[in-house]
C-alpha positions as CSV (number, residue, x, y, z in Angstrom):
1,X,9.8,-9.6,12.2
2,X,9.1,-7.3,15.7
3,X,7.9,-10.7,17.5
4,X,8.9,-13.8,16.8
5,X,5.4,-15.5,15.4
6,X,5.4,-17.7,12.2
7,X,4.5,-16.5,9.3
8,X,1.7,-19.2,9.4
9,X,0.6,-18.0,12.9
10,X,-0.1,-14.3,11.8
11,X,-3.2,-12.8,10.5
12,X,-3.8,-11.4,7.0
13,X,-3.5,-7.9,8.9
14,X,0.2,-8.9,10.6
15,X,1.2,-10.3,6.9
16,X,1.0,-7.2,5.3
17,X,2.2,-5.0,8.0
18,X,5.0,-7.4,8.2
19,X,5.8,-7.2,4.1
20,X,5.0,-3.5,4.6
21,X,8.0,-3.3,6.9
22,X,10.7,-5.8,5.3
23,X,10.0,-3.6,1.2
24,X,10.9,-0.6,4.0
25,X,13.8,-2.0,4.9
26,X,14.7,-3.1,1.3
27,X,13.9,0.3,0.2
28,X,16.7,1.8,2.7
29,X,19.2,-0.9,2.0
30,X,19.0,-0.4,-1.2
31,X,19.6,3.7,-1.1
32,X,22.5,2.4,1.4
33,X,23.7,-0.1,-1.3
34,X,23.4,-2.9,0.6
35,X,22.5,-5.2,-2.3
36,X,23.1,-8.5,0.0
37,X,20.8,-7.3,3.2
38,X,18.3,-5.7,-0.2
39,X,17.8,-9.6,-1.4
40,X,17.0,-10.6,1.9
41,X,14.2,-8.5,2.6
42,X,12.8,-8.4,-0.5
43,X,12.9,-12.6,-0.3
44,X,11.6,-12.5,3.3
45,X,8.3,-10.3,1.8
46,X,7.4,-13.1,-0.8
47,X,8.2,-15.8,1.9
48,X,5.3,-13.5,3.7
49,X,3.1,-13.2,0.3
50,X,3.4,-16.5,-0.1
51,X,1.6,-17.0,3.1
52,X,-1.1,-14.8,1.8
53,X,-2.0,-17.0,-0.7
54,X,-4.4,-20.2,-1.0
55,X,-2.3,-23.0,-1.8
56,X,-5.0,-24.9,-3.3
57,X,-4.9,-22.3,-6.0
58,X,-1.7,-23.6,-7.5
59,X,-2.2,-26.2,-9.6
60,X,0.5,-29.3,-10.1
61,X,0.7,-29.8,-14.1
62,X,-0.2,-26.1,-14.9
63,X,2.3,-23.6,-16.2
64,X,2.4,-20.2,-14.4
65,X,4.9,-17.1,-15.7
66,X,7.6,-16.7,-12.8
67,X,6.6,-12.8,-11.2
68,X,9.7,-10.5,-11.9
69,X,11.2,-12.8,-15.0
70,X,9.5,-11.4,-18.0
71,X,9.0,-14.3,-20.5
72,X,9.9,-17.3,-18.4
73,X,7.4,-20.3,-17.0
74,X,7.0,-22.6,-14.7
75,X,5.3,-26.2,-14.5
76,X,4.7,-27.1,-11.2
77,X,5.2,-31.0,-10.4
78,X,3.7,-30.6,-6.9
79,X,3.8,-28.4,-4.1
80,X,5.5,-28.8,-0.5
81,X,4.3,-26.3,2.1
82,X,4.6,-22.5,0.6
83,X,7.0,-23.3,-2.4
84,X,5.6,-24.9,-5.5
85,X,8.0,-27.7,-7.0
86,X,8.8,-27.7,-11.4
87,X,11.3,-26.6,-13.5
88,X,11.3,-23.6,-16.5
89,X,9.8,-24.6,-19.3
90,X,12.8,-24.2,-22.2
91,X,15.8,-24.6,-20.0
92,X,17.4,-28.0,-18.5
93,X,14.8,-29.1,-17.0
94,X,16.5,-28.8,-13.5
95,X,13.9,-29.7,-10.7
96,X,13.8,-26.3,-8.4
97,X,11.4,-24.5,-5.6
98,X,9.7,-21.3,-6.1
99,X,7.7,-19.1,-3.6
100,X,3.8,-19.4,-4.5
101,X,3.8,-16.0,-4.8
102,X,6.5,-15.9,-7.8
103,X,3.7,-17.8,-9.7
104,X,1.3,-15.7,-12.1
105,X,-1.6,-17.7,-13.8
106,X,-0.9,-17.4,-17.3
107,X,-4.6,-18.1,-18.2
108,X,-5.6,-14.7,-17.0
109,X,-3.8,-12.6,-20.3
110,X,-1.6,-9.7,-19.5
């Protein structure tokens, strides 16, 4: 971020601009082979996207697809901030938190 504004204080336009900037930095880092830096920019962009989603659209008890993890589903137990807490289906049922931007509704179809 060029300014020190929190994502929660940004307008939708500012968030979109920030996401574009982060994705460009991620692309450059990937081209230069800086995988760790690439991953950091990707996660920051994902968090910024989470602030563009209304948390009320994520319903505790529902099952969601995990974006970028084909065939893996996540059951949401509760929300805390911009994170959904729950567990991956078919796994060890270990509780984890995912940014809400990673969740895709199952009900829409493919």
